Each structure stands twice: as structure tokens, then as C-alpha cells.
BAVODO-49704 format. One record per residue: residue in one letter; z, y, x of N, C-alpha, C in turn; residue number from 1. Coordinates in steps of 0.05 Angstrom, whole numbers, plus 5000, padded with zeros to 4 digits. Layout:
# residues N
REC   code    n_w    n_v    n_u   ca_w   ca_v   ca_u    c_w    c_v    c_u   pos
REC      a      Z      Y      X      Z      Y      X      Z      Y      X   NUM
...
//
This chain:
# residues 385
REC   code    n_w    n_v    n_u   ca_w   ca_v   ca_u    c_w    c_v    c_u   pos
REC      m   5001   4976   5019   4997   4998   4999   4999   5024   5017     1
REC      k   5010   5026   5044   5015   5047   5060   4983   5057   5064     2
REC      e   4966   5036   5069   4936   5038   5077   4928   5064   5054     3
REC      l   4934   5048   5029   4920   5063   5003   4933   5091   5004     4
REC      t   4956   5097   5007   4964   5122   5003   4954   5139   5023     5
REC      q   4955   5132   5051   4939   5148   5069   4911   5158   5062     6
REC      a   4897   5140   5045   4870   5147   5041   4863   5170   5027     7
REC      i   4883   5184   5017   4876   5201   5000   4877   5233   5017     8
REC      h   4855   5245   5012   4855   5268   5031   4843   5289   5012     9
REC      k   4849   5314   5018   4846   5338   5002   4811   5342   4998    10
REC      k   4800   5346   5018   4769   5350   5015   4756   5328   5002    11
REC      t   4759   5302   5004   4742   5285   4991   4751   5286   4960    12
REC      e   4780   5289   4956   4786   5292   4929   4772   5320   4911    13
REC      i   4771   5336   4928   4761   5360   4912   4730   5355   4909    14
REC      l   4718   5341   4927   4687   5335   4925   4686   5319   4902    15
REC      n   4701   5297   4902   4700   5276   4879   4704   5290   4857    16
REC      k   4724   5309   4854   4730   5328   4827   4702   5339   4814    17
REC      a   4689   5352   4838   4667   5369   4829   4644   5346   4816    18
REC      d   4641   5328   4832   4625   5305   4822   4625   5294   4795    19
REC      s   4653   5294   4789   4659   5284   4762   4655   5304   4739    20
REC      g   4649   5327   4746   4644   5348   4727   4671   5362   4716    21
REC      g   4691   5358   4726   4715   5374   4718   4737   5358   4701    22
REC      g   4728   5336   4690   4745   5324   4671   4765   5301   4688    23
REC      n   4781   5312   4700   4799   5287   4713   4829   5294   4715    24
REC      e   4844   5277   4704   4876   5285   4703   4890   5283   4723    25
REC      y   4877   5277   4749   4892   5276   4771   4889   5306   4789    26
REC      f   4873   5324   4777   4870   5348   4789   4884   5375   4769    27
REC      y   4896   5389   4783   4906   5414   4769   4898   5439   4784    28
REC      t   4896   5464   4770   4886   5488   4785   4910   5507   4790    29
REC      k   4904   5516   4816   4925   5532   4826   4917   5558   4836    30
REC      t   4934   5583   4833   4924   5608   4845   4930   5608   4871    31
REC      v   4910   5616   4890   4915   5615   4918   4911   5640   4927    32
REC      t   4925   5650   4945   4921   5680   4956   4907   5672   4988    33
REC      i   4887   5689   4992   4870   5684   5014   4873   5711   5030    34
REC      k   4877   5711   5054   4874   5731   5076   4851   5730   5090    35
REC      h   4839   5755   5089   4813   5758   5097   4813   5779   5125    36
REC      k   4802   5772   5149   4800   5787   5171   4771   5792   5177    37
REC      p   4761   5812   5163   4729   5814   5168   4720   5825   5201    38
REC      e   4700   5812   5208   4689   5824   5233   4676   5847   5232    39
REC      i   4684   5865   5254   4665   5895   5258   4644   5883   5275    40
REC      g   4648   5866   5298   4628   5854   5314   4639   5826   5324    41
REC      l   4626   5816   5339   4633   5785   5346   4663   5786   5364    42
REC      g   4678   5775   5348   4706   5775   5362   4725   5797   5358    43
REC      i   4716   5818   5339   4733   5841   5335   4734   5844   5306    44
REC      k   4757   5844   5300   4770   5838   5268   4776   5867   5257    45
REC      d   4773   5873   5232   4779   5897   5221   4805   5891   5206    46
REC      h   4817   5912   5193   4842   5903   5181   4841   5885   5158    47
REC      p   4858   5869   5156   4861   5846   5139   4860   5852   5110    48
REC      y   4849   5843   5092   4857   5849   5062   4860   5820   5045    49
REC      y   4869   5820   5020   4876   5795   5009   4861   5792   4981    50
REC      t   4854   5772   4975   4846   5765   4947   4856   5740   4938    51
REC      t   4851   5736   4912   4861   5710   4898   4842   5697   4884    52
REC      h   4842   5669   4882   4823   5653   4868   4834   5626   4856    53
REC      e   4823   5615   4840   4836   5591   4829   4825   5566   4845    54
REC      e   4839   5548   4852   4833   5528   4869   4839   5500   4857    55
REC      l   4825   5482   4861   4828   5460   4850   4849   5440   4868    56
REC      r   4868   5427   4863   4888   5416   4879   4890   5389   4865    57
REC      f   4901   5369   4884   4901   5339   4876   4929   5335   4869    58
REC      n   4936   5319   4845   4961   5312   4841   4970   5286   4857    59
REC      y   4982   5290   4879   4984   5268   4891   5005   5244   4886    60
REC      d   5029   5259   4875   5049   5243   4863   5037   5226   4843    61
REC      r   5020   5236   4821   5013   5220   4805   4992   5198   4813    62
REC      y   4979   5207   4832   4958   5185   4846   4972   5165   4857    63
REC      h   4992   5171   4875   5003   5150   4890   5018   5132   4875    64
REC      k   5031   5144   4849   5041   5122   4830   5022   5109   4815    65
REC      d   5004   5118   4806   4980   5102   4795   4967   5080   4811    66
REC      i   4962   5087   4840   4948   5068   4851   4959   5043   4850    67
REC      g   4988   5042   4853   5001   5014   4852   4996   5000   4826    68
REC      a   4995   5015   4802   4987   5001   4781   4957   4991   4780    69
REC      v   4940   5009   4793   4911   5000   4800   4912   4972   4811    70
REC      s   4924   4971   4831   4925   4946   4848   4939   4926   4837    71
REC      l   4953   4925   4820   4966   4906   4806   4943   4893   4779    72
REC      e   4934   4912   4769   4913   4906   4750   4889   4891   4763    73
REC      i   4884   4901   4787   4859   4885   4802   4865   4857   4806    74
REC      e   4896   4855   4816   4904   4828   4823   4903   4809   4804    75
REC      n   4910   4822   4780   4908   4804   4754   4882   4798   4748    76
REC      y   4861   4811   4749   4832   4805   4740   4822   4785   4760    77
REC      l   4829   4787   4788   4819   4771   4811   4831   4743   4802    78
REC      s   4854   4742   4796   4868   4715   4787   4857   4699   4768    79
REC      q   4849   4718   4746   4835   4703   4721   4808   4695   4730    80
REC      i   4793   4709   4742   4766   4707   4752   4767   4679   4771    81
REC      s   4786   4679   4790   4789   4656   4812   4794   4632   4796    82
REC      h   4812   4632   4774   4823   4609   4760   4797   4597   4741    83
REC      l   4781   4618   4731   4763   4609   4712   4735   4597   4728    84
REC      t   4728   4611   4750   4710   4602   4771   4712   4574   4778    85
REC      d   4741   4566   4786   4744   4540   4792   4742   4520   4769    86
REC      s   4752   4529   4746   4750   4511   4722   4720   4506   4716    87
REC      v   4704   4524   4718   4671   4520   4714   4663   4500   4731    88
REC      e   4669   4508   4760   4657   4490   4783   4669   4462   4777    89
REC      l   4694   4456   4772   4704   4430   4766   4688   4413   4745    90
REC      l   4685   4429   4722   4675   4415   4699   4645   4413   4702    91
REC      t   4631   4430   4716   4603   4425   4730   4601   4401   4742    92
REC      s   4618   4399   4764   4620   4374   4780   4625   4347   4763    93
REC      k   4643   4347   4745   4648   4323   4726   4629   4321   4713    94
REC      t   4617   4335   4701   4592   4333   4680   4569   4320   4702    95
REC      k   4565   4329   4726   4544   4320   4741   4548   4291   4748    96
REC      i   4573   4283   4755   4582   4259   4764   4581   4236   4741    97
REC      a   4584   4248   4716   4583   4232   4691   4555   4221   4683    98
REC      e   4539   4241   4687   4508   4240   4684   4501   4218   4700    99
REC      e   4502   4222   4728   4498   4205   4747   4503   4174   4740   100
REC      n   4531   4173   4730   4540   4143   4723   4532   4136   4694   101
REC      q   4520   4154   4682   4513   4143   4654   4536   4141   4635   102
REC      v   4559   4161   4641   4579   4156   4626   4583   4182   4607   103
REC      i   4587   4178   4585   4590   4200   4564   4617   4212   4566   104
REC      v   4620   4239   4571   4647   4253   4569   4643   4271   4547   105
REC      t   4666   4268   4529   4667   4279   4503   4677   4310   4507   106
REC      n   4661   4325   4492   4666   4356   4494   4666   4369   4521   107
REC      s   4654   4356   4541   4654   4364   4568   4638   4392   4571   108
REC      e   4613   4388   4559   4594   4410   4559   4606   4433   4545   109
REC      k   4621   4427   4520   4631   4451   4506   4652   4466   4520   110
REC      i   4667   4449   4533   4693   4463   4545   4679   4476   4571   111
REC      k   4658   4470   4587   4647   4484   4606   4635   4513   4596   112
REC      n   4618   4505   4574   4610   4532   4566   4632   4556   4557   113
REC      s   4652   4544   4546   4672   4560   4538   4686   4576   4563   114
REC      a   4688   4561   4587   4698   4569   4606   4682   4592   4619   115
REC      e   4652   4585   4617   4633   4606   4628   4633   4632   4610   116
REC      v   4637   4628   4588   4638   4654   4573   4661   4669   4577   117
REC      s   4685   4652   4579   4710   4669   4589   4709   4685   4616   118
REC      l   4694   4672   4634   4688   4681   4663   4675   4705   4658   119
REC      s   4655   4704   4644   4631   4727   4640   4646   4750   4624   120
REC      q   4665   4746   4606   4679   4765   4592   4703   4780   4616   121
REC      t   4712   4763   4627   4733   4774   4642   4721   4794   4664   122
REC      k   4697   4784   4676   4682   4798   4693   4671   4827   4682   123
REC      a   4664   4825   4656   4655   4851   4646   4679   4869   4637   124
REC      k   4703   4861   4634   4724   4877   4631   4732   4886   4661   125
REC      l   4731   4872   4681   4737   4884   4708   4720   4906   4710   126
REC      t   4695   4900   4708   4674   4919   4714   4678   4947   4696   127
REC      s   4688   4942   4672   4694   4963   4653   4717   4983   4667   128
REC      y   4736   4967   4676   4759   4977   4684   4754   4995   4708   129
REC      l   4734   4985   4728   4728   4998   4752   4712   5022   4747   130
REC      q   4693   5022   4724   4681   5047   4717   4703   5069   4708   131
REC      g   4724   5062   4702   4742   5080   4690   4758   5095   4716   132
REC      l   4758   5086   4740   4769   5094   4763   4750   5116   4777   133
REC      n   4765   5134   4795   4746   5152   4809   4736   5135   4837   134
REC      e   4717   5153   4847   4705   5141   4875   4727   5142   4897   135
REC      i   4748   5156   4898   4771   5148   4917   4782   5124   4915   136
REC      q   4793   5119   4888   4805   5096   4880   4791   5070   4885   137
REC      r   4767   5074   4880   4747   5049   4889   4745   5045   4917   138
REC      a   4746   5069   4935   4746   5062   4963   4771   5049   4973   139
REC      c   4793   5058   4963   4820   5045   4968   4817   5018   4963   140
REC      i   4809   5009   4941   4806   4981   4931   4789   4965   4947   141
REC      v   4765   4979   4956   4747   4964   4979   4765   4957   5000   142
REC      a   4777   4979   5014   4794   4976   5036   4814   4951   5037   143
REC      s   4827   4951   5013   4848   4932   5012   4841   4900   5003   144
REC      k   4812   4899   4993   4804   4871   4985   4780   4861   4995   145
REC      a   4769   4876   5014   4740   4869   5021   4740   4844   5037   146
REC      q   4761   4838   5056   4757   4814   5070   4783   4792   5057   147
REC      i   4782   4794   5033   4801   4773   5018   4780   4753   5004   148
REC      p   4783   4728   5012   4765   4709   5001   4769   4714   4968   149
REC      g   4745   4707   4956   4746   4710   4927   4739   4734   4913   150
REC      s   4740   4758   4931   4737   4787   4923   4709   4794   4924   151
REC      e   4687   4774   4924   4658   4781   4933   4651   4798   4906   152
REC      f   4653   4787   4881   4646   4801   4855   4658   4829   4854   153
REC      l   4683   4833   4860   4697   4859   4863   4679   4882   4876   154
REC      i   4678   4866   4902   4666   4889   4920   4633   4894   4913   155
REC      e   4621   4873   4905   4592   4880   4896   4593   4901   4872   156
REC      t   4612   4895   4855   4611   4911   4830   4618   4941   4840   157
REC      i   4639   4945   4859   4643   4974   4865   4623   4986   4881   158
REC      c   4605   4969   4895   4584   4980   4910   4566   4988   4893   159
REC      d   4556   4973   4871   4541   4980   4848   4551   5007   4835   160
REC      l   4575   5009   4830   4584   5035   4819   4589   5061   4836   161
REC      g   4594   5057   4859   4592   5076   4879   4624   5080   4884   162
REC      f   4628   5089   4909   4658   5097   4916   4657   5114   4938   163
REC      d   4672   5129   4951   4676   5150   4973   4672   5134   4996   164
REC      c   4654   5134   5012   4650   5117   5037   4666   5134   5059   165
REC      n   4668   5158   5057   4683   5171   5075   4713   5166   5074   166
REC      v   4721   5163   5050   4754   5153   5047   4755   5128   5063   167
REC      l   4736   5111   5058   4735   5081   5068   4739   5085   5098   168
REC      a   4717   5100   5110   4715   5103   5140   4743   5115   5151   169
REC      k   4760   5131   5138   4780   5145   5148   4804   5122   5146   170
REC      i   4804   5105   5125   4824   5084   5121   4818   5067   5144   171
REC      a   4795   5058   5151   4791   5037   5174   4798   5051   5200   172
REC      i   4792   5073   5200   4798   5088   5227   4831   5086   5233   173
REC      d   4847   5094   5208   4874   5094   5208   4887   5065   5217   174
REC      g   4871   5044   5204   4882   5016   5206   4863   5004   5231   175
REC      n   4851   5012   5247   4838   5003   5270   4818   4981   5262   176
REC      d   4808   4979   5236   4792   4958   5227   4761   4969   5228   177
REC      i   4750   4952   5253   4724   4963   5259   4702   4948   5240   178
REC      s   4709   4926   5230   4691   4912   5208   4688   4932   5184   179
REC      i   4710   4946   5172   4711   4958   5151   4697   4989   5158   180
REC      f   4700   4997   5181   4685   5023   5194   4662   5018   5193   181
REC      d   4649   4999   5204   4621   4991   5203   4610   4993   5178   182
REC      f   4623   4978   5159   4616   4974   5127   4611   5003   5116   183
REC      a   4630   5021   5120   4632   5048   5114   4609   5064   5124   184
REC      l   4599   5062   5150   4581   5071   5163   4552   5064   5151   185
REC      n   4550   5037   5152   4526   5028   5135   4523   5038   5107   186
REC      l   4542   5045   5092   4538   5060   5067   4539   5088   5069   187
REC      g   4536   5099   5092   4528   5128   5094   4552   5145   5098   188
REC      a   4574   5136   5109   4596   5155   5112   4586   5180   5134   189
REC      d   4592   5202   5129   4586   5229   5144   4605   5232   5169   190
REC      l   4595   5222   5188   4615   5226   5209   4623   5255   5222   191
REC      d   4603   5270   5219   4605   5300   5230   4608   5321   5207   192
REC      g   4594   5316   5184   4594   5337   5168   4609   5339   5143   193
REC      h   4631   5318   5144   4649   5314   5122   4678   5313   5135   194
REC      l   4692   5333   5120   4723   5339   5127   4741   5322   5112   195
REC      v   4761   5314   5124   4786   5299   5113   4809   5314   5130   196
REC      d   4826   5325   5111   4851   5336   5129   4842   5362   5147   197
REC      d   4817   5372   5140   4810   5396   5159   4797   5384   5186   198
REC      k   4792   5359   5186   4784   5349   5214   4761   5329   5203   199
REC      t   4739   5330   5223   4716   5313   5217   4724   5282   5222   200
REC      l   4710   5260   5216   4714   5232   5222   4714   5226   5249   201
REC      i   4694   5241   5263   4692   5239   5294   4718   5246   5302   202
REC      q   4730   5268   5300   4758   5279   5308   4780   5260   5300   203
REC      h   4777   5247   5277   4797   5231   5271   4798   5203   5287   204
REC      a   4772   5192   5289   4770   5170   5309   4776   5172   5337   205
REC      i   4771   5199   5347   4783   5203   5373   4809   5206   5375   206
REC      m   4822   5221   5358   4853   5223   5357   4866   5195   5352   207
REC      q   4853   5180   5339   4872   5153   5337   4864   5136   5360   208
REC      g   4844   5138   5374   4848   5123   5402   4834   5098   5404   209
REC      n   4821   5087   5379   4810   5059   5383   4786   5062   5397   210
REC      q   4782   5048   5422   4762   5053   5442   4736   5041   5424   211
REC      s   4739   5019   5412   4714   5004   5401   4707   5021   5377   212
REC      i   4726   5037   5358   4712   5055   5340   4705   5078   5351   213
REC      i   4715   5092   5372   4704   5113   5388   4672   5108   5398   214
REC      a   4672   5086   5412   4647   5077   5422   4626   5076   5397   215
REC      r   4634   5065   5374   4617   5059   5352   4606   5088   5342   216
REC      v   4628   5105   5340   4624   5133   5330   4599   5146   5346   217
REC      i   4609   5147   5376   4593   5159   5393   4563   5150   5393   218
REC      g   4561   5121   5386   4536   5113   5390   4519   5116   5362   219
REC      s   4533   5121   5343   4521   5122   5314   4510   5146   5305   220
REC      t   4514   5171   5322   4504   5190   5315   4497   5213   5333   221
REC      k   4476   5229   5331   4476   5252   5351   4482   5277   5339   222
REC      n   4496   5280   5317   4503   5304   5305   4532   5307   5309   223
REC      f   4538   5327   5324   4566   5329   5331   4575   5361   5332   224
REC      e   4552   5381   5319   4558   5407   5319   4586   5413   5306   225
REC      s   4587   5405   5283   4609   5410   5264   4639   5400   5276   226
REC      s   4637   5375   5290   4663   5368   5306   4666   5384   5326   227
REC      l   4645   5390   5340   4654   5408   5367   4668   5435   5359   228
REC      m   4651   5446   5335   4663   5474   5327   4694   5469   5313   229
REC      y   4699   5451   5300   4725   5449   5289   4747   5443   5309   230
REC      a   4736   5423   5326   4755   5418   5353   4758   5446   5367   231
REC      m   4742   5463   5369   4744   5487   5387   4765   5501   5373   232
REC      t   4761   5506   5349   4778   5527   5329   4808   5514   5333   233
REC      q   4807   5487   5332   4835   5474   5332   4852   5468   5359   234
REC      d   4836   5475   5380   4843   5471   5410   4844   5436   5414   235
REC      d   4829   5425   5401   4822   5398   5404   4811   5390   5427   236
REC      l   4818   5387   5452   4802   5384   5478   4797   5354   5476   237
REC      a   4812   5337   5466   4801   5306   5464   4777   5302   5456   238
REC      t   4774   5316   5433   4745   5315   5420   4725   5320   5434   239
REC      i   4730   5348   5446   4709   5364   5462   4699   5343   5486   240
REC      k   4721   5336   5501   4714   5323   5524   4701   5295   5521   241
REC      t   4710   5282   5501   4698   5256   5493   4667   5258   5484   242
REC      i   4661   5280   5468   4636   5285   5460   4622   5292   5485   243
REC      l   4629   5308   5502   4610   5322   5522   4607   5300   5543   244
REC      s   4630   5281   5547   4625   5261   5568   4600   5243   5565   245
REC      s   4593   5242   5538   4572   5224   5531   4546   5240   5527   246
REC      y   4550   5268   5517   4525   5277   5511   4530   5311   5524   247
REC      p   4529   5312   5558   4534   5338   5568   4517   5357   5562   248
REC      g   4493   5349   5556   4477   5373   5543   4480   5387   5524   249
REC      l   4502   5379   5507   4511   5395   5487   4523   5419   5489   250
REC      a   4537   5419   5515   4552   5445   5524   4538   5465   5526   251
REC      s   4507   5464   5528   4488   5482   5534   4472   5489   5511   252
REC      n   4477   5478   5489   4462   5482   5462   4476   5504   5446   253
REC      l   4456   5520   5437   4465   5537   5416   4472   5522   5388   254
REC      l   4500   5523   5383   4507   5506   5359   4498   5525   5338   255
REC      f   4486   5507   5316   4476   5519   5292   4456   5546   5298   256
REC      d   4444   5541   5320   4424   5561   5332   4434   5588   5332   257
REC      d   4463   5589   5338   4474   5619   5344   4484   5625   5368   258
REC      c   4508   5603   5378   4522   5611   5407   4527   5583   5409   259
REC      t   4532   5583   5438   4539   5557   5450   4570   5558   5447   260
REC      l   4584   5530   5452   4610   5526   5446   4626   5544   5465   261
REC      l   4618   5552   5490   4636   5566   5503   4633   5598   5492   262
REC      h   4610   5610   5486   4608   5632   5468   4632   5635   5446   263
REC      y   4630   5610   5429   4651   5611   5406   4681   5613   5419   264
REC      a   4687   5596   5440   4714   5596   5450   4718   5620   5461   265
REC      i   4704   5636   5476   4711   5665   5483   4716   5682   5463   266
REC      a   4699   5686   5441   4699   5707   5420   4727   5696   5402   267
REC      s   4735   5670   5404   4759   5662   5387   4785   5662   5404   268
REC      n   4782   5670   5430   4804   5669   5445   4816   5641   5454   269
REC      q   4803   5619   5452   4811   5593   5456   4808   5587   5486   270
REC      i   4827   5598   5499   4832   5602   5528   4829   5572   5545   271
REC      n   4843   5551   5530   4844   5524   5538   4816   5515   5541   272
REC      v   4804   5519   5519   4772   5507   5514   4754   5514   5533   273
REC      a   4756   5549   5541   4740   5561   5554   4748   5552   5582   274
REC      h   4772   5549   5591   4775   5539   5615   4761   5512   5622   275
REC      y   4762   5497   5605   4752   5470   5608   4719   5468   5609   276
REC      l   4708   5486   5594   4679   5490   5593   4672   5502   5617   277
REC      i   4684   5524   5629   4678   5537   5651   4681   5518   5678   278
REC      n   4699   5504   5677   4707   5483   5702   4687   5465   5702   279
REC      l   4681   5450   5678   4668   5425   5680   4639   5431   5677   280
REC      h   4629   5452   5659   4600   5456   5652   4598   5486   5658   281
REC      p   4598   5493   5683   4594   5522   5693   4567   5537   5685   282
REC      k   4549   5518   5686   4517   5528   5676   4520   5543   5651   283
REC      t   4541   5539   5630   4537   5550   5605   4545   5581   5608   284
REC      l   4556   5591   5629   4560   5618   5637   4538   5630   5634   285
REC      e   4512   5618   5641   4490   5637   5645   4470   5637   5620   286
REC      i   4483   5623   5599   4467   5624   5574   4475   5646   5560   287
REC      n   4454   5661   5545   4459   5683   5527   4459   5671   5495   288
REC      n   4478   5684   5477   4473   5673   5449   4449   5685   5435   289
REC      s   4441   5680   5413   4421   5686   5398   4415   5712   5396   290
REC      n   4436   5730   5400   4433   5758   5399   4428   5771   5425   291
REC      g   4426   5754   5450   4424   5760   5472   4445   5772   5488   292
REC      d   4474   5760   5477   4497   5771   5488   4499   5752   5513   293
REC      s   4515   5761   5533   4521   5744   5553   4551   5733   5549   294
REC      c   4561   5717   5562   4593   5708   5563   4609   5729   5570   295
REC      f   4600   5744   5589   4618   5767   5599   4619   5787   5578   296
REC      k   4595   5798   5565   4597   5814   5540   4614   5805   5518   297
REC      i   4609   5780   5514   4628   5772   5492   4659   5774   5495   298
REC      a   4665   5765   5525   4690   5768   5533   4702   5796   5532   299
REC      l   4689   5817   5538   4695   5842   5537   4701   5851   5507   300
REC      r   4681   5842   5493   4686   5845   5461   4707   5832   5450   301
REC      s   4719   5811   5461   4740   5798   5453   4767   5810   5451   302
REC      g   4771   5831   5469   4793   5845   5471   4819   5832   5484   303
REC      n   4811   5805   5498   4831   5790   5511   4828   5792   5539   304
REC      d   4847   5807   5552   4845   5810   5581   4842   5783   5598   305
REC      e   4857   5762   5587   4860   5737   5602   4831   5722   5603   306
REC      i   4819   5725   5579   4790   5716   5578   4773   5730   5593   307
REC      v   4776   5756   5591   4757   5773   5607   4759   5766   5637   308
REC      s   4784   5763   5647   4790   5756   5674   4780   5724   5681   309
REC      l   4784   5710   5664   4765   5684   5669   4742   5685   5675   310
REC      v   4729   5698   5657   4697   5694   5650   4688   5712   5678   311
REC      s   4699   5738   5685   4692   5752   5706   4691   5741   5730   312
REC      s   4714   5723   5735   4718   5710   5763   4698   5685   5765   313
REC      h   4681   5680   5748   4662   5661   5747   4631   5666   5745   314
REC      v   4630   5695   5741   4600   5704   5739   4594   5719   5762   315
REC      f   4568   5726   5766   4554   5746   5788   4563   5771   5777   316
REC      l   4587   5785   5780   4596   5807   5765   4579   5833   5766   317
REC      e   4565   5835   5793   4550   5860   5796   4524   5859   5777   318
REC      q   4512   5837   5776   4491   5835   5753   4499   5838   5729   319
REC      e   4523   5828   5722   4531   5830   5694   4538   5859   5688   320
REC      c   4551   5872   5706   4556   5903   5698   4528   5915   5699   321
REC      a   4510   5912   5716   4481   5919   5716   4468   5920   5685   322
REC      a   4472   5896   5676   4464   5890   5649   4479   5906   5626   323
REC      l   4502   5911   5631   4519   5919   5615   4512   5952   5612   324
REC      v   4514   5964   5638   4508   5989   5639   4481   5999   5622   325
REC      k   4461   5978   5632   4433   5981   5616   4432   5980   5590   326
REC      s   4453   5967   5577   4452   5960   5548   4458   5984   5530   327
REC      g   4472   6005   5547   4484   6028   5533   4504   6025   5512   328
REC      d   4521   6004   5520   4539   5998   5494   4564   6009   5510   329
REC      d   4568   6038   5499   4590   6054   5511   4620   6043   5506   330
REC      l   4624   6028   5486   4649   6015   5484   4658   5994   5502   331
REC      l   4638   5980   5510   4643   5954   5528   4638   5966   5558   332
REC      v   4619   5991   5562   4625   6000   5591   4653   6011   5595   333
REC      n   4661   6032   5577   4685   6043   5579   4709   6021   5582   334
REC      r   4710   5997   5572   4727   5977   5573   4724   5962   5602   335
REC      a   4703   5959   5611   4694   5950   5637   4707   5964   5658   336
REC      i   4705   5993   5655   4713   6012   5674   4744   6016   5673   337
REC      k   4757   6012   5650   4784   6009   5648   4796   5984   5661   338
REC      l   4785   5963   5659   4790   5936   5675   4780   5937   5703   339
REC      q   4772   5960   5712   4766   5962   5738   4744   5939   5750   340
REC      l   4725   5934   5724   4705   5917   5732   4676   5926   5739   341
REC      v   4674   5951   5728   4650   5972   5733   4664   5989   5752   342
REC      k   4658   5989   5781   4672   6007   5800   4653   6032   5807   343
REC      e   4671   6052   5816   4656   6077   5822   4634   6072   5838   344
REC      d   4640   6054   5860   4620   6049   5884   4596   6036   5871   345
REC      y   4597   6022   5851   4573   6007   5840   4557   6029   5829   346
REC      l   4573   6047   5812   4556   6066   5797   4539   6084   5819   347
REC      k   4552   6090   5842   4540   6108   5861   4515   6092   5876   348
REC      t   4519   6070   5882   4502   6056   5903   4478   6043   5884   349
REC      h   4481   6039   5858   4458   6025   5843   4451   6049   5824   350
REC      e   4447   6073   5832   4437   6089   5810   4409   6084   5801   351
REC      h   4392   6064   5815   4369   6057   5809   4369   6043   5783   352
REC      d   4393   6031   5776   4398   6015   5755   4408   6029   5732   353
REC      v   4413   6054   5739   4422   6072   5713   4407   6097   5713   354
REC      e   4387   6095   5702   4368   6117   5698   4380   6139   5678   355
REC      s   4389   6131   5656   4401   6151   5634   4426   6138   5627   356
REC      l   4447   6141   5641   4474   6126   5629   4486   6151   5614   357
REC      i   4491   6148   5590   4508   6165   5572   4539   6152   5566   358
REC      l   4559   6165   5579   4582   6156   5573   4599   6172   5558   359
REC      i   4608   6164   5536   4621   6184   5518   4655   6180   5520   360
REC      s   4665   6203   5536   4696   6200   5542   4707   6228   5535   361
REC      d   4725   6233   5519   4735   6259   5514   4708   6278   5505   362
REC      h   4694   6267   5492   4669   6282   5482   4649   6291   5503   363
REC      v   4652   6283   5528   4636   6293   5551   4612   6273   5554   364
REC      v   4590   6282   5557   4564   6270   5564   4555   6270   5592   365
REC      v   4555   6250   5599   4549   6248   5628   4519   6232   5638   366
REC      d   4501   6242   5648   4476   6231   5653   4465   6229   5679   367
REC      d   4486   6230   5701   4480   6223   5728   4503   6212   5738   368
REC      t   4497   6196   5760   4515   6176   5772   4539   6193   5788   369
REC      e   4534   6216   5800   4552   6234   5811   4573   6241   5794   370
REC      s   4564   6255   5772   4581   6264   5756   4601   6241   5742   371
REC      l   4586   6221   5737   4599   6197   5726   4625   6185   5745   372
REC      g   4619   6186   5769   4638   6180   5789   4663   6197   5789   373
REC      n   4656   6223   5786   4682   6244   5783   4695   6235   5758   374
REC      l   4678   6232   5735   4693   6227   5707   4705   6200   5714   375
REC      y   4700   6182   5722   4712   6155   5726   4740   6161   5741   376
REC      s   4739   6178   5760   4763   6183   5778   4788   6199   5763   377
REC      n   4774   6219   5746   4790   6234   5728   4802   6224   5704   378
REC      h   4790   6207   5691   4791   6199   5663   4794   6169   5659   379
REC      v   4792   6152   5678   4797   6123   5679   4821   6115   5661   380
REC      d   4844   6130   5666   4869   6123   5654   4870   6130   5627   381
REC      n   4853   6147   5619   4853   6157   5591   4831   6147   5573   382
REC      l   4811   6129   5584   4792   6116   5567   4803   6100   5547   383
REC      m   4796   6102   5523   4803   6088   5501   4777   6067   5496   384
REC      i   4787   6039   5490   4773   6021   5485   4761   6023   5456   385
//
């Protein structure tokens, strides 16, 4: 029963509710307050604001209580089916032997036909009962009965009716049951795109640590974008290391055609993930995002001095500063000057890179490198980011 209760997870329940069209007593509506922190730019947050909305929630207490009754009911049906199946087989065998020996057995055929009718009726009742369950419940039943002899009709019927194979995969991961996990995979469990308790199935498998299941996961899909993203936001280095050890090229990919994992880690101030990626996959520092922004520029925009220090210590700083000055992004240039990344000497000796630098500070406009050097000396302590 522990495996059954562990199978109930928020995301799959809400999806199941949506699929059912709204009429399910296992769900209730709750008013939820949401905090929003809008982005002014990548990694720069505006003042938060709050909204409320109605959200579907799953009634765990009722479900956990009812799943026990479901299991008992299933056991009762399986017992009846097993008994009737044995009776039909025995009567069939006796009838065959009697015919071979030319012995007349009174009412034998009638009794066998009656048993067959009862078996058919019992199977029909079980099918009807299973139809009344939701896909999560049916997944739990598959997990608990799939490998029990005599459950073939039950499993076939549930497969025909449908069940949540993502829940089944999670149960298999929790129970280190690779055969059930393979069964869920074959039926379409979404390893990367489906969340259970705010993690993908790939994350759950890696966290559980069963090497056979991890190997199966890594070898069963090439879609890891969602898992990498969620792992990055959750500081889940184990998932990132496991995936990139098998597919190192993913470190350089623009996830969702937008940013690399390192770009996201820098913008989100995930220092542990950024450290790992820079140390193990340093080439990712050379890649710009879809907007043309470098890791250095994103780090400056993040507002995190530790992130800026980490990135600037691993890049060709003079080249990055030249590109930054050319970009004309006054805010970031000012920040780089304040952090002493753009030096006065650089501005004087690289005037060919700065044809027209306009630096706004205290409403002073500067368009030549000599004046800029003086401005840097006099105002660097007062520059605001």
C-alpha cells in the first residue's frame, strides 16, 4: 500500500482532472495567492506584485483512504475470476476425458456453460468497476498487480481503458522496479516533459540512484531540455552532471533556442551550477545567447558580484570590455567601471575601439577617451548601477 500512496503526485492529478472534464469528487478548488517578479531585463527584476486565482487541488486524504477500498475490491474480483476460471478448465477437462472414454457425464456441459456465463459476467463487472476509476488509480493497480499470476485480464483491461503511465513510471522508480519502468516507457511515459512533484521523471530516476534505471532513462531519450532547466533552477547538480556526462554537447546548446544552461545559471544567480559548467565545460563561456549577449554581459546584468567575479576570471576580459563599450549599454558600462573591470588605462589605450562612447553619469556626456579617463577618476565612486 505504501507504493500506492507514493504514486499520487500533484501534477499528474491536475492533468487527470483536466482530462476528465471537471467532474471528479477527488478534487476541490482553492484560492491561491501568487507572487510575481516581472523582469525588466534578463536577470533584472522589477518590484513584485500579487494576484489570486482559483486552483484545482487533490484531496489526498480521501484518495489515500479510498485506494485501500479499491485494492480490496480488485482482490475480490480477481479471486472470483480465478475460481471460475479453474472451474471452467476443470469441467472442460472432465468433459474431454469423458468423450474420449465414451462415458456420459450427466449435466456436465450445462454446469460448464453456467460457469462460463458467471466468469463472463464477473469480468464484465470488473471492467465496469475499472471504468469508474481515474487514470491515476488504474496506474496504481497496474503497479501493484502487474506481476501477480492470474492478473492478465485485469492488466489487459486497464491497458484498454487507459491509465497514467507517468504515475506508473514514478512508482517503478520509487520501487526500483525496472520491469514496471520499462512497461511504463513502452506505453509512452514522458521522461522529460512531465512533472511529478515539480521534478521530471529523469530527475526522479537520477535522485533515486538505481543505476539500471538511470542507464535506461539516459538511453531512452535525447530530450533533456526541461530536466536540465528544472535541475538548474533547483540547484540539482546530480541531474546536470549525469546528463552532461553522457551528452556533453548539451552544455553548448541553446535550450529552447534561447540560452545555454550557463546563461540561465548566470542570470538566475545559480552559483553552484555556474561553477560546475565553467570548470567542466569552459567552452560554453564563448557562446552568446539568441539576443547576442555574452556570459559576461549577462553576469553584469544579474547584479550579483560573485557571479560577475566568477565569469570575468574565466574570460578574455579585454575583449569582453571592448564589446561591452561598443554596445553602448550605459548601465552595464557603468557597472563594469564601478567593479573596476573597465580600467582607465584600457579606455586610453584602446581609443580605436571607442569611436563615440557616450557615458551618462551625473548628466555629463563624454565623447572622447581623455575626458572619459578624467570622469572615471572623479566619479567612479558615485556611479550608480
